[in-house]
Backbone as numpy.savetxt, mean C-alpha at the origin, in Angstrom:
# Nx Ny Nz CAx CAy CAz Cx Cy Cz
10.34 -15.07 9.82 11.01 -14.06 9.14 10.86 -13.38 9.11
12.10 -12.40 9.40 12.32 -11.13 10.41 12.86 -10.55 8.57
12.20 -8.94 9.06 12.82 -7.94 8.30 13.98 -7.88 8.25
14.80 -7.61 6.75 16.32 -7.25 7.39 16.82 -6.14 7.35
18.20 -5.81 8.82 18.12 -4.67 9.29 18.05 -3.47 7.89
18.77 -3.85 6.97 19.32 -3.07 5.38 17.76 -2.57 4.73
16.64 -2.98 5.32 15.32 -3.02 4.66 15.13 -1.30 4.46
14.92 -0.62 3.66 14.89 0.93 3.26 14.28 1.73 4.48
12.60 1.24 4.69 11.67 2.17 5.28 10.93 0.80 6.32
10.23 1.83 7.01 9.05 0.76 8.27 8.24 0.85 6.99
7.66 -0.29 7.31 6.49 -0.83 5.73 5.08 -0.60 6.88
4.56 -0.60 5.99 3.21 -0.20 6.57 1.86 -1.32 6.70
0.95 -1.16 6.93 0.05 -2.62 7.74 -0.95 -1.98 6.42
-1.95 -3.02 5.95 -2.48 -2.60 4.94 -3.77 -1.65 6.16
-4.05 -1.58 6.85 -5.00 -0.41 8.12 -3.70 0.50 7.65
-2.86 0.96 7.35 -2.24 1.74 7.47 -2.75 2.83 6.15
-2.25 2.16 4.79 -2.56 1.84 3.46 -3.97 2.89 3.60
-4.74 1.94 3.82 -6.07 2.45 3.64 -6.91 3.30 4.05
-6.26 3.62 5.55 -5.86 5.02 6.15 -6.01 6.50 4.83
-4.39 6.10 4.75 -3.96 6.75 3.72 -4.74 7.40 2.60
-6.08 6.26 2.11 -6.89 6.63 0.99 -8.14 7.13 1.37
-8.28 6.66 3.14 -9.77 7.13 2.78 -10.82 5.74 2.90
-10.48 5.11 2.58 -10.77 3.72 2.40 -10.98 2.40 3.22
-11.41 1.02 3.16 -11.67 0.05 4.14 -10.58 -0.50 3.71
-9.76 -1.78 4.80 -8.80 -2.61 4.26 -8.76 -3.62 3.60
-10.56 -3.76 3.03 -11.23 -4.85 2.32 -11.21 -3.96 0.81
-11.19 -3.04 0.68 -10.74 -2.19 -0.11 -9.35 -2.66 -0.80
-8.33 -2.73 -0.02 -6.68 -2.65 -0.20 -6.56 -3.97 -0.56
-7.52 -5.02 -0.18 -7.04 -6.03 -0.19 -7.97 -6.78 -1.70
-8.97 -5.61 -2.20 -9.27 -6.18 -3.49 -8.20 -5.32 -4.26
-7.70 -3.64 -4.07 -6.55 -3.67 -5.19 -5.60 -4.37 -5.14
-4.79 -5.61 -3.55 -4.38 -6.09 -4.41 -4.56 -7.59 -4.82
-5.48 -7.97 -4.81 -6.46 -8.51 -5.63 -5.80 -8.57 -7.32
-6.23 -7.11 -7.23 -6.83 -6.84 -9.13 -5.20 -6.67 -9.24
-4.36 -6.23 -9.09 -2.92 -5.94 -9.17 -2.88 -4.12 -9.03
-3.64 -3.90 -8.89 -3.04 -1.84 -8.43 -2.43 -1.80 -7.27
-1.94 -2.34 -6.34 -1.09 -2.52 -5.33 -0.14 -3.71 -4.68
0.45 -3.99 -5.26 1.76 -5.16 -4.53 2.20 -4.93 -3.01
1.88 -5.67 -2.08 2.75 -5.96 -0.76 4.48 -6.04 -1.33
4.60 -4.99 -0.72 6.94 -5.47 -0.60 6.98 -6.61 0.64
6.31 -7.32 1.07 6.45 -7.92 1.48 5.38 -9.15 1.98
5.20 -10.47 1.88 4.34 -11.28 2.70 4.82 -11.82 3.70
4.20 -11.87 5.09 5.03 -12.41 5.87 4.30 -14.16 5.91
5.28 -14.91 6.71 5.03 -16.25 6.54 3.27 -16.44 7.40
2.92 -15.88 7.92 1.56 -15.55 8.30 0.60 -15.49 7.08
0.72 -14.37 6.22 -0.01 -14.42 5.26 -0.35 -12.44 5.05
0.78 -12.06 6.24 0.41 -10.43 6.63 0.85 -9.95 5.20
0.08 -8.71 4.74 1.15 -7.86 3.59 1.37 -6.65 4.14
2.35 -5.89 3.86 2.97 -5.13 3.95 3.14 -4.51 2.61
3.63 -3.07 2.99 3.76 -1.64 2.03 5.08 -0.99 2.30
5.42 -0.79 1.68 6.61 0.70 1.39 5.53 1.79 1.28
5.97 2.96 1.88 5.18 4.08 2.16 5.61 4.81 0.58
6.72 4.17 0.22 7.06 5.08 -1.28 5.85 4.88 -2.49
5.83 3.73 -2.33 4.85 2.68 -3.42 3.82 3.51 -2.70
3.08 3.69 -1.75 1.77 4.07 -1.37 1.96 5.43 -1.79
2.87 5.93 -1.37 2.97 7.46 -2.24 2.54 7.93 -3.71
3.19 7.08 -4.21 3.17 6.89 -5.81 1.63 6.74 -6.09
1.43 6.13 -5.73 -0.70 5.35 -6.32 -1.35 6.75 -5.83
-0.75 7.74 -4.71 -2.04 8.38 -4.02 -1.23 9.73 -5.75
-0.27 9.73 -5.82 0.44 11.13 -6.78 -0.67 10.54 -7.83
-0.35 9.15 -8.39 -0.96 8.74 -9.60 -2.40 8.79 -9.51
-3.48 8.55 -8.18 -4.45 8.99 -8.54 -4.68 10.14 -8.45
-4.32 11.05 -7.50 -4.73 12.69 -8.16 -4.26 13.19 -9.35
-3.55 12.62 -9.79 -3.26 12.77 -11.25 -3.98 12.21 -12.59
-4.57 11.26 -12.40 -5.84 11.07 -13.32 -6.85 11.91 -12.68
-7.26 11.89 -11.50 -8.46 12.82 -11.50 -8.45 14.28 -11.52
-7.09 14.75 -11.96 -7.49 16.03 -12.51 -7.43 17.35 -11.38
-7.94 18.22 -11.78 -8.18 19.02 -11.09 -9.71 19.92 -11.10
-10.39 19.00 -11.62 -11.84 19.33 -11.67 -12.92 19.13 -10.87
-13.57 20.14 -10.97 -14.48 20.72 -9.71 -15.98 20.47 -9.76
């Protein structure tokens, strides 16, 4: 399976997402399992790929939920 040329953005690997959040890939897998994060694409080999915008939205949501507490 190949990614169509019209795909909107480069896809992120779970390790990229984990790095963005400062967590492990195991945590990313847990988030996927519980529906907090949904892959944009799953390869035939079962590898998950995520859209950068989706990750940015989740980062914004977690920052907003945490508020400006000190």
